[in-house]
N, C-alpha and C positions, 0 to 999 in steps of 0.2 A: 765245518764249512758241508753243504750238502750236496752229492751227488747228483752230478745232472744226467749222467750217460745214463740209458735205461737199461745196459746191460749190467751195470754196477750195481748188485744188490745194497740194498739201504741197512743200515746199521741201526739196531734198537735196543737201547738200555733198559732193562725194564728192574726196579728198586723195588720190592718189595721182602719180608720179612718169612713171607708160610713160604716154603721151598715147595710144599707143592704145586702151588700157584706159579713158582718160577719157571716150575719144569712145565708146566702145561704151554705157558709165553713161546718159551725155548721150543720146545714139540711144534706149536700150533703155524707161529711166526713161522720157524722155520722150514717146514712143510710147504709152505706158500712165499716161497724164494728171497727170505728174507734172514740177514743177520742178525742173532741177538746174543745178548750177553746181557746175565741177569744177579744181581747181587743182593745182599738184604740191608745194608747200612749205607748212611749217605758217605763215610769216611771209603765205602771200598769204590760208591759211584766217582768220588770225587778222582779218585785212583785207577778208573777207565777215561773219565772224562780230561784225565792227563797224557795219557798216552794214545788215545783212539779217536776216530772223527766217528762223531755220533749223530745221528738225524731224525732223530727223536726219542723222546724219556719218555717211558711209563711210569707213575710214584704214586704209590703208597703214602696215603696221608698219616697212616698212621705208624709210627715205624719207632721202635727203641731209640732212645737219644736224640739226635735230633730229629727231628719228627717231619713227614713232608710239606707242612704248610713253609718252614723256618728254608729248607731246601729250596724250595719253590721258589720265594722271596729272594735269596742269598742269588740263585739262578738269572733272573729277571734283571739283577741290578747288574749284572753284566751280558748277558746272552740274548737272543729272541729263537733256542733250540724251540723247538715244537714240543711241547707236554699236553699229556694227557694224562690226570688224577685220578686214583682208585678211591673210594670212598664207602664205606657201609650203606645198607637203604636208611637208617637211622639218621644220618648225619648230613643232614641238609646245609645247615650251617656251613660246616667244612666245604662242602660243593661250591659255594655262593662264597665263602671265603677265598677259596681255593681259584676261581674263576676272577675275582678281583686282585689277586695277585700275578695273575698274568695265563696261567694254564689256558690251554686251547681250546680242551674240551675235558667230558668227567666222562668217568665209568663208574655207576654202582654195584659193589657186590652182592649177590654172586653175579657175575655177567659172563654169556656164551663165550667160545672164541672167537666164533664167525665177527660177531659184532665188535671185538675188538681188530679183525682183521679188518670190518669196513673203518672204522674210525680210524685207524692208521692207514690206510690206504688215503684215505681222503686229506686227511692233514699234512702227509706228504705231497698233495697233488699240490696243496693250499699253498705249502711251503715254497714248493720250484715255481708256482707261479709269482709267488711274494717276491722271489729272487730276477727271475726276468724280465718283471714291472721294476725292480731297484736298477736292474742293469740297464733296460732301456731311460729310464727315467734320467740316469746321471747322466745321459750323452743329450737331456731337452734341455735348453734354458728358459719356452715358456711356449703354451698353447692361445693359439687367436681362433675367436669365431664370434661369427654375427658381431662385429665392431667390438667383443669383449676381448683382455688379455689375462692369463692366469700365466704369472712366473711362477715358475715352480721351484726356481733357485730361493726365492725371496718370499715364497709361498704368499704372495698377494695377486689378488683380485683387482684389474682395472675393467670401469665400467667404458662404454663408446666413447661415452665426454671425456672419458681420462681419469675418473673421477675413484678414488681407492674406494672399496665396498668391502668391509669386514668378513671374514670369513672363517670358521672353526675348522679344528681338526679333521673331527671327521667331516664335514662338509668338505674341507679340502682334497681329502682322500677320494669320498663317495666324485665329486668333479673329474679329478685326473682318471678314475677307471672309466667313466663315459666319454672325456677325449681320449681316450687311447684306445677307444674302441667305437667310432662315432660310425651311426648308419647301423647297427646292429643292434638284434635284441638282445638284452644282457638281462637273463635271468637273475632274481633275489640271489641266490647261491653265486652265480657268477660274484655278481656286484660285492658279497661277504668275499669273497678268495681275491678278487682288485683291490677292494677299498681296505684291506688286512682290518677289519671288524673281528671284534670273538665273540661269541657268547652266541651259537646258532638258536639258541632254543628262544631267548627275545629279537631274534635279524629280523624277523619276517614285518614284522609290526616296528621296528626302527628305524629300517630301509624305506618305509614309505614318509615316517617323521622327516624324514634327514633328507627325500626328494622333495617335499612340501616344501621345507627349508630351502633347500636351492631354485624350488619355484619362483619363490616370493623373492629371492633374490636377482635372480637372470629374468623373468617373462615380466611382457607387458603387463600382463593379466595371467595369475598365477592358475585362476578358473578356468581359464584357456590355453592352456600352455601349449607351446610351438616347437619349442628347444626340447624337452624331455615331457615325452608323451609316455603313454601307457599303452601297451599290446595288454590284452586284455587275457587272463588266465596264461602269460607268457612271463611278463617281466615290463622294464623299460626299453626305451629307444631316444639317445640323441641324435636330435636329426641336423643338426646345422655340421655343414662343413666345415672339418678341422685343419688348420694350418700348423705343421711344427716347428718351432725355432730351435734349433740346434747350435751348438757351442758353447 
């Protein structure tokens, strides 16, 4: 469970078999108002997770015994704990595999403590935002806009004529992000956080593709959109008034 009160320090768990790296993470994140536990193996990680509330995991992929890949796969089967993976400079395949397994971000060794801190803070903000959105969605039955209805619980989109319109999971998440903040400029980073997409490296390109797909489904003319418009250099705006159906 993530801590939601800003006065409570985030608890970071680092798993790496390099004692000097573990100490660096403890010292630097600790000096920046975070609580840090650092261990060398997956077995020790499991012991910490069994007794502690952890907000974020920093995980080296090259570990003795059960390696980081196996650990990431195992954790993702039953947890959405934010994960930053650590890889060697020449291990691009490992980075890709780690992200595919559900890691949220990665750092290439050697890395600066300041970059680790920045990425940790960004992931914690994203995770807390996801919790807020999830809590809000639990109370919402549907959104209605411009004659359309998005049933959140059934994950179904109905056109103004009452016809069901197919929508992918990514499109659903992106549309919910727009509907939760109508008539506001949303940057690509904000849409990343709200729609819970991974891999910021390709996100700028992929979000534009997903917006284009949504426009083709929602707009009378996708080339001259009225519902989802572009704010050049800023992001996107969902222009319709949105009614929220609760209960």
